[in-house]
PLY file of the C-alpha trace (Angstrom):
ply
format ascii 1.0
element vertex 208
property float x
property float y
property float z
element edge 207
property int vertex1
property int vertex2
end_header
-14.81 9.26 -1.21
-14.79 12.91 -0.27
-15.66 14.69 2.96
-19.33 14.52 1.98
-19.24 10.88 3.02
-18.49 11.82 6.62
-21.80 10.93 8.21
-23.26 13.77 10.26
-21.53 16.63 12.14
-19.33 14.21 14.03
-18.11 12.53 10.87
-14.67 14.12 10.94
-13.98 13.04 14.52
-15.22 9.52 13.70
-12.84 9.37 10.76
-9.93 10.41 12.97
-10.94 7.88 15.61
-11.12 5.16 12.98
-7.65 6.04 11.70
-6.21 5.97 15.20
-7.62 2.49 15.72
-5.56 1.34 12.73
-2.30 2.47 14.36
-1.33 -0.95 15.66
-1.92 -2.57 12.28
0.15 0.05 10.44
2.88 -0.14 13.08
3.26 -3.82 12.21
4.16 -2.97 8.63
6.60 -0.27 9.72
8.21 -2.70 12.14
8.53 -5.39 9.50
10.12 -2.94 7.07
12.56 -1.68 9.68
13.58 -5.19 10.69
14.10 -6.41 7.13
16.17 -3.39 6.10
18.38 -3.20 9.21
21.79 -4.75 9.68
24.86 -4.85 7.48
28.50 -5.88 7.26
29.39 -9.08 9.06
25.95 -9.21 10.64
24.07 -9.04 7.36
21.30 -11.58 7.23
21.46 -12.30 10.97
18.62 -11.32 13.28
19.33 -8.54 15.73
19.93 -9.49 19.29
16.63 -9.88 21.06
14.67 -10.30 17.83
13.28 -13.69 16.84
14.97 -15.14 19.88
13.52 -18.06 21.77
10.21 -17.04 23.22
9.77 -14.23 20.71
6.83 -15.27 18.54
6.81 -12.27 16.21
6.91 -13.07 12.51
6.04 -11.52 9.19
2.31 -11.91 8.75
0.97 -13.76 5.76
-1.59 -12.06 3.51
-4.31 -14.21 5.05
-3.30 -13.12 8.57
-3.23 -9.48 7.49
-6.72 -9.82 6.00
-8.05 -11.49 9.15
-6.60 -8.71 11.30
-8.05 -6.06 9.02
-11.52 -7.62 9.09
-11.30 -7.94 12.86
-10.66 -4.20 13.03
-13.66 -3.59 10.78
-15.93 -5.68 12.99
-14.73 -3.81 16.07
-15.37 -0.47 14.38
-18.99 -1.55 13.72
-19.53 -1.99 17.46
-18.49 1.57 18.34
-21.32 3.79 19.62
-22.50 6.00 16.80
-20.56 4.07 14.18
-21.83 4.21 10.62
-23.68 1.08 9.45
-21.22 -1.06 7.54
-22.07 -4.18 5.58
-19.46 -6.94 5.65
-19.73 -9.54 2.90
-18.78 -13.16 3.56
-19.15 -14.07 -0.10
-19.61 -12.48 -3.49
-22.54 -9.99 -3.44
-25.70 -11.09 -5.22
-25.68 -8.02 -7.47
-22.50 -9.33 -9.15
-23.50 -11.47 -12.14
-21.76 -13.84 -14.57
-19.29 -14.98 -11.94
-18.25 -14.50 -8.34
-15.65 -12.48 -6.50
-12.73 -14.49 -5.19
-12.12 -14.54 -1.44
-9.39 -11.89 -1.55
-11.59 -9.69 -3.75
-14.41 -9.91 -1.21
-11.95 -8.84 1.50
-10.82 -5.95 -0.68
-14.44 -4.91 -1.22
-15.08 -4.99 2.53
-12.03 -2.78 3.08
-13.22 -0.21 0.54
-16.70 -0.25 2.07
-15.22 0.48 5.49
-13.32 3.46 4.05
-16.47 4.75 2.35
-18.59 4.40 5.48
-15.97 6.19 7.60
-15.42 9.03 5.14
-11.85 8.02 4.32
-9.79 7.82 1.15
-7.74 4.82 0.12
-5.75 3.19 -2.65
-6.48 -0.34 -3.84
-2.90 -1.27 -4.70
-3.20 -4.93 -5.70
-0.88 -6.19 -8.40
-2.01 -6.22 -12.03
-4.43 -8.97 -12.94
-5.98 -9.40 -9.49
-9.31 -7.79 -10.30
-9.16 -4.16 -9.18
-11.67 -3.24 -11.89
-14.18 -5.81 -10.61
-13.68 -4.72 -7.00
-14.27 -1.09 -7.98
-17.46 -2.03 -9.82
-18.51 -4.04 -6.76
-18.10 -0.96 -4.56
-20.30 1.10 -6.89
-22.85 -1.72 -6.80
-22.78 -1.66 -3.01
-23.35 2.09 -2.98
-26.41 1.71 -5.21
-28.00 -1.42 -3.74
-27.11 -1.06 -0.04
-26.74 2.70 0.52
-29.30 4.00 -2.00
-26.65 6.29 -3.44
-27.77 6.88 -7.06
-24.73 8.89 -8.08
-23.72 9.88 -10.63
-20.21 8.65 -9.86
-17.23 9.23 -12.10
-14.34 6.86 -12.75
-11.39 8.47 -14.52
-9.59 6.06 -16.82
-7.15 6.22 -19.76
-8.76 6.47 -23.20
-7.33 3.10 -24.21
-9.28 1.31 -21.45
-12.70 2.90 -21.99
-14.14 0.05 -24.04
-12.92 -2.53 -21.53
-14.49 -0.66 -18.61
-17.81 -0.47 -20.45
-17.71 -4.21 -21.09
-16.80 -4.96 -17.46
-19.71 -2.90 -16.13
-22.17 -4.67 -18.44
-20.79 -8.09 -17.58
-20.38 -7.92 -13.81
-23.04 -5.49 -12.63
-25.68 -4.90 -15.33
-27.91 -3.06 -12.84
-25.49 -0.13 -12.98
-26.04 2.33 -15.78
-22.61 2.99 -17.26
-22.09 5.75 -19.81
-18.92 6.82 -21.58
-18.28 10.56 -21.30
-15.67 11.77 -23.78
-15.20 14.62 -26.24
-14.75 18.39 -26.17
-16.47 20.55 -23.56
-19.51 21.34 -25.69
-20.01 17.67 -26.56
-19.67 16.61 -22.92
-22.08 19.28 -21.68
-24.70 18.23 -24.23
-24.24 14.56 -23.35
-24.58 15.25 -19.62
-27.70 17.37 -20.13
-29.50 15.12 -22.61
-28.33 11.60 -21.80
-26.68 11.24 -18.45
-28.66 13.41 -16.05
-30.50 13.21 -13.78
-28.93 10.32 -11.92
-27.05 7.62 -13.72
-23.61 6.14 -13.46
-20.98 7.97 -15.42
-17.48 7.21 -16.44
-15.11 9.67 -18.03
-11.71 9.60 -19.63
-9.38 12.22 -18.23
-6.83 13.51 -20.67
-4.72 16.66 -21.25
0 1
1 2
2 3
3 4
4 5
5 6
6 7
7 8
8 9
9 10
10 11
11 12
12 13
13 14
14 15
15 16
16 17
17 18
18 19
19 20
20 21
21 22
22 23
23 24
24 25
25 26
26 27
27 28
28 29
29 30
30 31
31 32
32 33
33 34
34 35
35 36
36 37
37 38
38 39
39 40
40 41
41 42
42 43
43 44
44 45
45 46
46 47
47 48
48 49
49 50
50 51
51 52
52 53
53 54
54 55
55 56
56 57
57 58
58 59
59 60
60 61
61 62
62 63
63 64
64 65
65 66
66 67
67 68
68 69
69 70
70 71
71 72
72 73
73 74
74 75
75 76
76 77
77 78
78 79
79 80
80 81
81 82
82 83
83 84
84 85
85 86
86 87
87 88
88 89
89 90
90 91
91 92
92 93
93 94
94 95
95 96
96 97
97 98
98 99
99 100
100 101
101 102
102 103
103 104
104 105
105 106
106 107
107 108
108 109
109 110
110 111
111 112
112 113
113 114
114 115
115 116
116 117
117 118
118 119
119 120
120 121
121 122
122 123
123 124
124 125
125 126
126 127
127 128
128 129
129 130
130 131
131 132
132 133
133 134
134 135
135 136
136 137
137 138
138 139
139 140
140 141
141 142
142 143
143 144
144 145
145 146
146 147
147 148
148 149
149 150
150 151
151 152
152 153
153 154
154 155
155 156
156 157
157 158
158 159
159 160
160 161
161 162
162 163
163 164
164 165
165 166
166 167
167 168
168 169
169 170
170 171
171 172
172 173
173 174
174 175
175 176
176 177
177 178
178 179
179 180
180 181
181 182
182 183
183 184
184 185
185 186
186 187
187 188
188 189
189 190
190 191
191 192
192 193
193 194
194 195
195 196
196 197
197 198
198 199
199 200
200 201
201 202
202 203
203 204
204 205
205 206
206 207
């Protein structure tokens, strides 16, 4: 998701505007962290004066509440004049086969789409086993089927996971053309020239 994804000459300013609109949401996390780490001594474990007192309805948001707030921000960003078109999925996309995305995976996909459409970078930092591979494949599927972006796109992965990534591409989104790019420079250049280009969907293993 490089600067090339900033749409038009005003893309950079739109990206900055989008980031600024997230300030309140990020401030919530900073506030929660500050509150949970403050205090000590005899007052350890007790709320600070004025916090969580009667009439104070602030609380640590659940994951569902955070997701709802995030999606609300996305919907608002779509209404901005000159905003990039942004598809929001309510359920698993139809280009995903042999199963469906879970609700939280759909929300993660929507978040990555919003970053892509606004020319921003991001890190999908879910815990292990929650389907980051599938969500990444879903984003590539979105780029092909909804944005007519033929690639090629490169996913850098450890050598030990290459076979698994190939299997996941074939299983979940068979309309994507996944190729495994590995070997010395001469081998890679020949593979790119004869097999992968033009177009295509490439995946490479990065190693030292």
